[in-house]
C-alpha positions as CSV (number, residue, x, y, z in Angstrom):
1,M,6.5,6.7,10.8
2,E,5.9,3.5,8.8
3,I,3.4,0.7,8.8
4,K,4.0,-2.9,7.6
5,L,1.1,-4.7,6.0
6,V,0.4,-8.2,4.9
7,L,-1.1,-8.8,1.5
8,N,-3.4,-11.7,0.7
9,G,-4.6,-12.6,-2.8
10,L,-2.0,-10.5,-4.7
11,D,-1.9,-12.4,-8.1
12,C,1.2,-11.2,-9.9
13,A,4.3,-9.0,-9.8
14,N,2.8,-6.5,-12.2
15,C,-0.1,-5.9,-9.9
16,A,2.3,-5.5,-7.0
17,N,4.1,-2.8,-9.0
18,K,0.8,-1.1,-9.7
19,M,-0.2,-1.2,-6.1
20,E,3.2,0.2,-5.0
21,D,2.7,3.1,-7.5
22,A,-0.9,3.7,-6.2
23,A,0.4,3.8,-2.6
24,K,3.3,6.1,-3.5
25,N,1.0,8.5,-5.3
26,T,-1.3,8.9,-2.3
27,A,-1.2,12.3,-0.6
28,G,0.7,12.0,2.7
29,V,2.8,9.0,1.7
30,K,6.6,9.6,1.7
31,D,7.4,6.2,0.3
32,A,5.8,2.8,-0.3
33,T,7.3,-0.6,-1.1
34,V,5.4,-3.8,-2.1
35,N,7.3,-7.1,-2.0
36,F,5.4,-9.6,-4.2
37,M,7.4,-12.6,-3.1
38,A,6.9,-11.9,0.6
39,L,3.4,-10.5,0.1
40,K,4.1,-7.5,2.2
41,M,3.8,-3.7,1.9
42,I,5.6,-1.0,3.8
43,V,4.1,2.5,3.8
44,E,6.1,5.5,5.2
45,F,4.2,8.7,5.9
46,E,5.2,12.3,5.4
47,E,6.0,14.2,8.6
48,G,2.9,15.6,10.3
49,Q,0.4,13.3,8.5
50,D,-2.3,11.3,10.2
51,P,-1.4,7.7,9.4
52,K,-5.0,6.5,9.9
53,A,-6.4,9.0,7.4
54,V,-3.7,8.5,4.9
55,M,-4.0,4.7,5.1
56,Q,-7.7,4.9,4.3
57,D,-6.7,6.6,1.0
58,V,-3.9,4.1,0.4
59,L,-6.3,1.2,0.8
60,K,-8.8,2.8,-1.5
61,N,-6.2,3.5,-4.2
62,C,-4.8,-0.1,-3.9
63,K,-8.3,-1.6,-4.2
64,K,-8.6,0.2,-7.6
65,V,-5.6,-1.8,-8.8
66,E,-6.3,-5.2,-7.2
67,D,-9.9,-5.3,-5.8
68,D,-9.7,-8.8,-4.6
69,C,-6.5,-8.4,-2.6
70,E,-6.9,-8.2,1.2
71,I,-4.6,-5.9,3.1
72,Y,-3.9,-6.5,6.8
73,L,-1.9,-4.9,9.6
């Protein structure tokens, strides 16, 4: 399963790369992609994971990188 998200307030491509790494390194995430130009993130979950629970951790980890970026479904 994957979720597509919209990013608002992402300042630079370097921050997008850091957010992508933060999401990828979250337990329960199989893969994550951040597209700076489109301001979108796609998160794919590992089999058997609860997407809601994993997304809470993804959002928390991404906020550590770019705290003023808003992430929407």
